[in-house]
C-alpha angles and dihedrals in degrees: 000000000000120000090250091053092046091050091049091049091049090050090053091049092052092046093054095045096042094076113088094207092056090050090052091051093049091048090054096043091050087062101039144007107247141180123229094260091054091050089050090052094048096043097037091229137133120260094246092057095045093046092050092055092044090054091052093048093046092050088052089055094245096117137056122196137193134188115243105187106295092347132081116215123202129205135178117264101201117218114245105194148031128358092339092060096041094048093047092050089054092047092046093055091052093047091060091073100028111120093218092050090049090053089049091053091051090050089048090056089055091050092051090047089055089052091052094044092064091057094041092052090049094052093044088055095044099043114151091003088074091085089064095041095048092060085086087075094063085206105146093106092044090052092050092050092047092051088053088066089070114097112245098240095054110126109181122039130182112218102202113204092011094178111178091354101255095138093037089056092050092049091048089051088059090058097258126137108236134201107198116200126190135155094218116084091198092055090049090052089053091048092050092051092047094049093046091052090050093047093241102107094105090060094052126067107200116205133176114231148115123274092234092048103038116191090235135105122247114277092004105129135050095225140005120212131193116182117187090337109109094074089062096049124099091218115022094176092053090049091053090050090054092047088054089049095058096045118094119241107280091024128124139245114203126185134176123190147128124300116233110294144158102236096134091175088076090066091053101040104028100026094230115175096209131036093223128288138267113250091238092054090054091049091049093050092051093048092045087053087063095254126139140197090047112193123184126181125186120226112201115219115256096172116137124220112014112046113248132191124251118264137214138211116211129183135176138173131234110234118249 
């Protein structure tokens, strides 16, 4: 690179990072994938202003976007070399203690809570009827294949988003001790009734809690499992980080969910937050959670009748 080219590139870097609004946006999108409306809510800005800055950041290669039904979600694409990386690292350190950035993070938490509240309200209303509704997923085989990812000698498993306890019951039947976590008290009541009827309640510890703030100690379980849960979570990446936190070194995180799709009816009828996920996004989340040996397999839909999206099973191991 000639000196003139290097100087021009440096000037471009400084121009991009000199705008405080763009820095606020990058700080938010580094933490969470967001749509334009959510950025407007957090920043308190009009759509035209937010969209203009997004276009500039995307042109600079600092953003990635993906279509989620009728929405477009944006996430930070961190620079990995040269002046872009060095400048962002400097900016990032200063944002940690910036009062405006701290207010933005607090507003982001409220936005994510609003995402989760829609799902929580839905499950509180549905309760035990979920067993009948969830049959639309035709996921019994997927669940069996996902369970097979668990290593035989695993003793304690966290079932994240346990719902009515279907998976928790199956794991208990295999001789495992299960901690079932769900944020809906009505779903937990249904799970408790089911497990008691099946004689497996003693093997399952049911706890109320959020997937991104699991009521578990660090390094306390042998494996953490989330079956058809991520698409209901306000922050899937944050949930996977917390699943990695509670797993012991050498333990496993296993997830099964939908691949990215365009079945908008699921938003309306099943109140999903996300229309599936790209394979690469899932891999990135697992690696960013500090997990290794990531393995993802695609399960093509064989459901008859109503068209359903393809699914995936992903697993990874905590180093140690």
